[in-house]
N, C-alpha and C positions, 0 to 999 in steps of 0.2 A: 552332537548336541541335540537334545530332544526337541521335537517340533514345537511344542508349546512354549518352550523357552525362547525359541526363535521369534514366535509371534509376540511374546511378551516384550522382547527387545524392540521389535518393529513398532508396537503400540507405544512403548516408552518414548521412542524417537518422535512419534506423532504427538504425544502429549506434551513433550518438551517444546516442540515447535509451535503447537497450538497455544501453549501457555505464553510464549513470547509474543504471539500475535494478539492474544486476548487481554493482556494486562492493560488496564485502563491507565492512561497517562494522567499525571496530576492536572487538575483543573486550575488554570491561571486565575489569580485574583483579579477582580474587576478593577481596572485602573481608573480612578476618578481623576481626569486630567488636571494636574496642578492642585488637586485636592479641593477644587471648587465645584460649583454646580455645572451641569453640562452646557448650559447656554453661555456661561462666561468663563469656562474653563480654559486653561492653557496647558500645553504638553511639550515635553522635550522631544524634539525630532532632530536627528543628525547633530546632536550635541548642542542645540540651541533651544531657547524657550520662545514660543510664539503663541499668539492668541488665535483661538478657533471660534469664530462667530458664525451664527447661522446666516444662510443666504436669504436675503429679503428681496423678492422680485420687484418691490416698489421703491427700492433704494435709489438715490440719485447716482449720477455718473461717478462722482467723486466719493471717497470714503467718508463716513460720518466722523465729525470731530469728537475728540475725547478730552474732557477737561479744558485746558487752555490751549490745546493744539489748534493750529490754523489749517484750514482745508485749502490746498492749492488748487487753483482752477485747472481744468483739463484743457490741454492743447490738442492732443490727438487721442481720440477715443470714440465711444458711442454714447448716445443719449438714452438708450433703453436696453434693458436686458433681453437677450434673444439667444435661441439655440441654433446650432448649425448641425444638420443631420447629413452624414455621409454614409452611403451604403456601398459595400464591396460584394464580391462573390461570397465571402465567408462571414462578414461582420456588418453589423449596423452600429455605427458610432455616433454619439451625440456629444458635441462640445458646447459649452456655455461661454459667452463672451465675458461673463463676470469672472475675472481672474484668468481667463483663457485656459480653462481646465476641461478635463474629460469628465463628462457627466454620466455617460452610459456606454457600455461596450458589450453588445449582445452577439452571441455566436449562433448563426443561422442553421448550422448543421446539428446542433445539440439543443435539446428541449428540457425545460424545467418541469416541475410537477403539474403546472397548468398548461403544458404542451406549447409554451411560448419559447422563443429563442432565449437561450440561457444567458442570464446577466452575470457578469464577472465583477461588477463594481458595486460596492456597498453605498447605495444612495438613498437608503431609507431613513437616515438620520443626518442632521446638520452638525452634529457634535464633532465629527472627525473630518479631516480634509479630503477633498477629491483628488484623484490623480493629477499630477503635474502642478500641484501647489508648490510655491517657492518659499523657502525659509532662509532668513539671514539672522544675524545677531541684533538687528535693529527692529524693534517691535513695531514702530510706526511705519517703517518701510514695508514690513510684511503685510500690514493691513492695506497699504496702498497697492501693492503688487497683486494681492489676492481678492480684493473687494472692488477694485475699479472695473469699469466697463471698457473693454478693449474694442478697437475697430477690427473687423474681420475682412479677409481678402476674398471671400467666396460667398456664394448665394446661400440662403438658409437650408436648402435641401438639394442634394445632388447624388446621383448614382455614377460611380466612376468605373471606367473600363481601362484606365491607364494610370500610371503613377501620378499622384496628385500632391501638391504642396498646399498647406493651409497656414496662413500667416496672421498672427494677431499682434497689434501694436498699441502701446499706451504711452502718453507723455503728458506731464503737467508743468505748470509754471515754476515749481520748486526744483526743477531739473531732474526729476525722476523719469527715466525712460526705460521701457521694457519691450522687448520683441520676443515672441514665442513662435517657433516654426515647427510644424508637424509635417512629416512626409509619410503618406500611406500608399501601399501597393494594392492593386485590385484583387490579388490572389494570395494574400498573406495575413497572418495574425500579428504582424510586426508594426510598430510605430517608431519612426526615427524622430527624435526631439532635440531641439537646440534652443537655449535661452541666452539672450544678451541683455544684461541689466546694468544700468549706470545710475548713480546718484550724484548729480552735479558733474564734476570732472573725474569722479572716482568710479572705476569699474568694479562691479560686485559679482562675486561667484556664489550664487545661492545653492542651497541643497534642494534636490528634487524629491518631493514627497509623493508617494503613491497612495498612502492611506490604507485602511483595512482592505485586505486582498483575499480573493477567491473563497469567500465564505458561502459556497454553493449549498443551498438548502436541498437536502435529499435524505434518503434513509440513512440514519446514523446508527452504526453498530460497532462492535469491537473489531469487526473485520475491515472497517473503512478508516483511512488515515485522516486525521483532523488537520486543519491548516497549521503549517510549521514554517519556520524560517529555513531557507535553502540557499546554499551557495556551492560553487565548484571552484576549488583552488588547489593548485599543485597536484593535479591529476586525481583528486578525490572529491566526491560529493559529500557534503556535511549537512545534517538536518538539525534544527534547533527547536526543542520543545519550549514551552513557556518557562519551565524551570531553568533551561539553559540560557534563555534570553535574560532572565532575572539576574543570572550570574555575570553574563557578559553581553551587553546589548550591541556593541559596536565592533566592527572588524575592518581592518585595512589591508590593502594589497591589490594584486591583480586577480581578477575573477573572470572565468569564462562566462558564468552567469551568476546572478545573485538576486534573490527575491523571496517569494512565498509560493508554496504549493499545497494542494490537498490531494485527495485520492486520484482525481481525474483531471484537474486543471492547474494552471500556474500562471503567475505574472512575475516576470523576472527582467532585470536589466542585463544587457550584454555589452558591457563597456569595452572600449579598445585600449584603455590604459588604467593605471591604478586609481582606485576610488576608496571611499569609506562608506560602508553600509551600516545603518543603525536600525535595529528591530525594536518593536514594542508590542507586548501582548495586550490585547484589548478585549472587552466583552460587550457585545452589542445586545441591549435589551430588546425583547420582542415588542412590537407595537401594542399599545393598550387596546382592548382590555385583556389581551392574552396573558396567561400565567406561565407560559413556557419558560424554560431555563434560558438564560442569555447564551448567545452564540459566541464561542471563543474563537477570535480571529487574531491575525498578526498584521500589524502595520509596519511599513518600512520606508526608509528614505535613503538616498545616495548623495554623496558629495563628489561630483566629478571635477576634474581639473577645469580651470576657467575656459569657457567657450567650447567645451567638448560636446560633440554631437553623440548622443547616446541612443542606442536601439533598445526598445522594450518589446518583449513578447508577452502577449496575453491571450492564451488559447488552450487547447486540449493537450494532454500529455499522450499524444498519438505518436507511436514510434516513427512512422514514416515522415510525419510533419517535422518532428524534432531532428531526425537524421538529415533532412534537407537543409537545416541550419548548420549543423556540424555533427560529426559522429559522436563526440563526447557529450553533446547536449542531451542525447538519449539517456545519459546517466541520471537525469532528473527523474526518470521513472524508477520507483523503488522496487526493483525486481528481486532484491535480497541477495543472499550468498551465492545462489546458483544462477546468476544472471547469464552466464555463458551458455547455459542450457535453455533458459527461458526464451532468449531471443530466437533461436531456431524453432522452438515450439510455437511462438507467436506467429512467425512467418508461415509455419505449417498450418496453423489454425486459419489464418487469412486465406491461404491457398485453397484449403478445403472449402471454406465459405464462398470463394469465388465461383465454385461449381454448385454448391448446395443452396446458397442464398439464405440460410437460416443458421444462426450461431448455435442454437440448441442442438440441432442435428450435427453441426460441425464438431461440437464438443464430443458427442457420442462417437462419431466416426473416427476422430483423432484418438479418442481413448481406446477404441478397438485396435487401431493401427499400432499404438504404443504397446498394448498388451500382446499383440502378435510378435512384435520385435523382441520383447523380453520373455516370451514363452519358453525358449530353450533354457534360460537361466532359472526360471521358476520350476521347470520340469526337472532339471538336474538337482535342484534343491530338494524337491519332493522325493526323488529317488534316493538321494543320500539319507534323508530323514527316515525313509522306509527301512533302509538297511539298519539304521540305528534302532528303529523300533523292533526289528526282528531279534536283535541281540540284547534288547533291554532286560529280559529276565536274567541273562547271564551277567550283565553289568550289575544288576541289583544284588545278585547272589554274592559277587565279589565284594561289593560295598557293605553288605550285611556282615560278612566275616570280619571286617575291620571297623565296624560301626562303634565298638566300645573303646577304641583307641583314640587318644587325644591327637589333635592335629600336629602337635610338636613331637609326638612319639616317632623315633626313627623307623619303627616297623611300619608306620603308615605309608612310607614310601613304597613298600612292596605292593600296596594296593594299586598305585599308579603304574607300577611296572607290569602287574597282571592285566590291568585295563589296556595298556598300550599293546601288550602281546595279543590280547583278544582282538583289538582293532586290526592289528596286522594280519592275524590269522583269518579273519573274516573279510579283509579287504575294505575296511571302513575307515574313512577320514572324518573325525569329529567336526572339523571346520568346513567340510565340503557342503554341509547343509546350510551354513550361515553365509559364507562369502558370496555365493551367487545372488541370494536375495538382497544382501546388503548393497550390492552394486546397483540395484534398482532404486534405492532410496533417493539419490540425487534427482532422478527423473521424476519421481513422485512429488518431491518437494518443489521442484521447478514448475510442474504443472499446477500445483497448488498456488504458488506465487503468481503465475500467469493469470489464473482465473480470478484472483483477488485484485489485480491491478489493471487489467486490460480495459481501456476505455471503450473498446469495440463492443463489450457486453453491456455497457450502460444504456438502458432503455431498449435493449434488443429483446424482442419477444421470442418465445419458443412455440408453445401450442397450448390450447385450452386456457387454463387459469394463470399460467406463467406469462406475464407481460413484460417483465424486466429481469434479465438473467443476472444483473448485478444486485438485485434486491432479494430478500428472502422469499421463500415459497409462502404465499399468503394463507394457504390451507395446510401447510406442513406435511404435504403428501410425500414429497421426495425425501425429507429427512427421516420420516417414519419407515418408508420402504428401504432406505439405506440401512437403518438400524436393524430391520428384520433380516436383510440379506447378510449383514455381518453376524447376526445371531445364528443364522443358518450355517455360515462358515464355521463358527465355533462348534456347533453341534456335529458337523461332519468330521471333526478332528478326533482321532482315537484317544481314548482316555487311559490306555494302558500305561502304568508306571507314573501317573501324574498325581502329584500331591493334591488331596481334596481341597485344601485351602486355595491352592493355585488355580484349581479348576473353577472354583466359585468366582475368583477374581477375574478370570478370563471371560466367564459368562456375563460378568457385570460390565465389561468394557463396551459392548455394543449399546447398552442402555446409556452409558455416559456419553458416548459419541453422538447418540441421537439427540440428546439435549444440547450438546455443543453445536450441532448443525441446524438447530431450529431457526436461528437468526443468521445463518451463513448465507452468502449469495446462492441463489438457486442453481446457477451454473456450476458452482463447486459441488453442491449436493448431487446434481445429475452426474457429474464426473465420477464421484465416489460410488454412487449407486451402480453405474454401468461397470466400473472396475470390479466391484464386489461380485456382481452377477457373472462377469467373465471368469473370475477366479474360481467361482463355484463350478462353472462348466469345465474349466481346465482341470479342477481336482477330480471330477468324475472321469474325464478323459484319461488323465494320468493313472488313476486307479484301474481303469479298464486295460490300459497298455501293460502295466507292470503286474497286474493281478493282485489277489489278496495277499496280505503279509503272511509269511511262513514263520510264525512265532514259535520259538523253541521253549519247551517246558523243562525247567531245571528242578531236580529233586532237592529237597532240603539237605543241608550238610550232614545231619545225623543219618539220613537214609542212604547217603553215599558211602558211609563208612560201614561196609558189609564184611562179615567174616565167613569164609567158605567152610562148609561142612561136608560130610560124606555124600557121594553121588554128584558132586559138583554143584550142589544147590546152596543157596545162601539162607541164613536164618530168616531174613526178611521175606524171601520167597516162600519158605516153608510156612511162615506165619500167614502169608497171604492165601496159600493153598488151604490151610486149616479153616480160614474164615470163609 
């Protein structure tokens, strides 16, 4: 197989893979809750319809009456709205006693674009519910549960160094009683939650609503995953786009985890028994006067069995953090088809970084190590293709003799027989140039998937102008250098026996790749650039080891048909002597 055909196959694989990664997913329609205005809208959550009203700090302890409804007096509760701030090693959490819900959940080890702790809760709008909102089939009960002021069991601000329980309680004269209990650990992104609700002498099993989840504002490109529904069931992780949610919003059964994730963070429930989870695609408009496009998020709610304590995880998709919860929880990271290779590569990258201390240099070092490992395969492939190049004139001569025959002509089979005899005589295996290099494809794709999903690269600086390896190169230096190195590779390849149209197409590929990588994460562009430079050096080394190709010159068929004349000379030779 001619070398350029091999490169064409390689680039075709890359193009197909990049196409799947770059296809823009359908934008979900903005769901106007209940079809009404945002301030009075209602939405279906967990199979029920409930009102979502804006939080009013000046509201009284009891919910406001609507129509002819009578407001029941508070028996157990608070008289003023207040926040409870709890800080752990990893998280700054803010609860509000209005509805006993989670108001803010910021990650101390991860920063947003303003270099502040990363917020994972959508709290810029009052249209959608906060996490741990409760929903039932009773509209009036929903308002009471989520708008009343609960009494809290702790001080307004505290830094915890040991597991801590936070208890909220509310009770009124109508017989409504609600207790919400939260358990937080000082070194975890987990929240354990339990709700006991009763209306008179009737126990109520409400759905737990998280609301819009993990809409992290960061650089959005075709390389980053948008918020999607996510659950793990029957040994398989399943992701739900807005289109999937529109077709089927609810799912039942036993889940290892279920919730929402984006490229780097997730909020999921980890139930211990069967639940129902319901998703809803929502669009959060930007604050005025901004004219930016709405952010497409996903809201979810779960319906656990009555009185079940449910664990929630709200944090980074860090492999080690998720592995500490359970080995299968790491499947929440979308490593793709070659996850079995990505995981060792991720561990290797972290190991290198433990010595280097810079993920940019760690990528370069790991890229060199990988190329050293696969050097024998590439060398063998180049040697095999060199042998094919040497016999290319003879191959072309055989093909030319049968060029006028149709593919269905039985005589065409003789061409294949002559080619196989030529390969055997010269000790060439046509597949030996392809197989070694094809074996390296999974490793290349795995490294690509690693650099696109590893949260370790988020916000990680390299040097100079590159301050975030997960964002694109702001000055496009690395993509341009990458394209130039790939063009250099194409120029180094021999042009003997190559179709001119194919040659032009191959020279166009570096230009196409340059444009594809303009908005790619800079860490990915650095990897590709270093790999190209290494392959150029390897090509020079291989050429030095095996020497220049010994290309055979084959005379045209008419010149080979010579008739001997007197003196042992041929007519062609006599003609040459006369000339």
